[in-house]
C-alpha positions in Angstrom: 6.3 60.5 -21.4 7.6 60.0 -18.0 4.5 61.6 -16.4 2.2 59.5 -18.6 4.1 56.3 -17.3 3.9 57.5 -13.6 0.2 58.0 -13.8 -0.5 54.9 -15.6 -2.3 52.3 -13.5 -3.8 49.9 -16.0 -3.2 46.2 -14.8 -2.2 47.4 -11.3 -5.4 45.6 -9.8 -5.2 42.7 -12.0 -1.7 42.3 -10.6 -2.6 42.4 -7.0 -5.5 40.4 -7.3 -3.4 37.6 -8.8 -0.7 37.7 -6.1 -3.5 37.3 -3.5 -5.0 34.5 -5.4 -1.6 33.1 -5.8 -0.8 33.4 -2.3 -4.1 31.8 -1.0 -3.5 28.9 -3.3 0.0 28.4 -1.9 -1.3 28.4 1.5 -4.0 25.8 0.7 -1.5 23.4 -1.1 0.9 23.6 2.0 -1.8 22.6 4.1 -2.9 19.9 2.0 0.7 18.5 1.7 1.2 18.6 5.3 -2.2 16.2 5.5 -0.8 14.0 2.8 2.5 13.8 4.7 1.0 12.8 7.8 -1.2 10.2 6.3 1.7 8.7 4.4 3.9 8.5 7.6 1.2 6.9 9.5 0.7 4.1 6.9 4.5 3.5 6.8 4.5 3.3 10.6 1.8 0.7 10.5 3.6 -1.3 7.7 6.9 -1.4 10.0 4.6 -2.4 12.8 3.3 -5.4 10.9 6.5 -6.6 9.6 8.0 -6.2 13.2 5.3 -8.3 14.7 5.9 -11.2 12.3 6.3 -14.4 14.3 9.1 -16.2 13.2 9.4 -19.1 15.7 9.2 -22.7 14.9 9.7 -25.9 16.3 9.5 -29.8 15.4 10.1 -32.7 17.4 12.4 -35.4 17.5 11.8 -39.0 16.3 13.6 -42.2 17.4 13.6 -45.7 17.3 16.1 -48.7 18.1 18.3 -48.3 15.4 18.4 -44.4 14.8 17.5 -40.9 16.5 16.6 -37.6 15.0 16.8 -34.7 17.7 14.1 -31.8 17.5 14.9 -28.2 17.5 13.1 -25.2 18.9 13.8 -21.5 17.4 12.2 -18.3 19.0 12.7 -15.1 17.8 10.9 -12.4 20.1 9.3 -9.1 18.8 12.3 -6.6 17.8 15.1 -9.0 19.6 17.9 -7.6 17.1 16.9 -4.2 17.8 17.2 -4.7 21.6 20.8 -6.0 21.3 20.4 -9.3 21.0 23.1 -11.2 18.5 21.2 -14.1 17.5 18.0 -15.9 18.1 18.1 -18.8 20.8 18.5 -22.4 19.4 17.5 -25.4 21.7 17.9 -29.0 20.5 15.6 -31.3 22.1 17.3 -34.7 22.6 14.9 -37.7 22.6 15.4 -40.9 24.6 17.2 -43.7 23.0 16.7 -47.5 23.3 18.8 -49.5 25.9 
């Protein structure tokens, strides 16, 4: 029985072929997943740059008459100002001339 088992080669070629096909499949999948990863990283980089380049500055002019006045304001937030170490955006009040 041991001699018969030792000489039995039925299914050996099929197993070797399946291992070869599985190896090629895994190598192909790894290559495909690397391409997917690179595409996702590229898209996320573009989204991050788009969010970072949003302009958040605004300004409005003050109004005045002889009875009252309102000063204007101007705020600037430059690209990545918080990442470069700035603590807060600059705020400048614009004073409008009052009546004598």
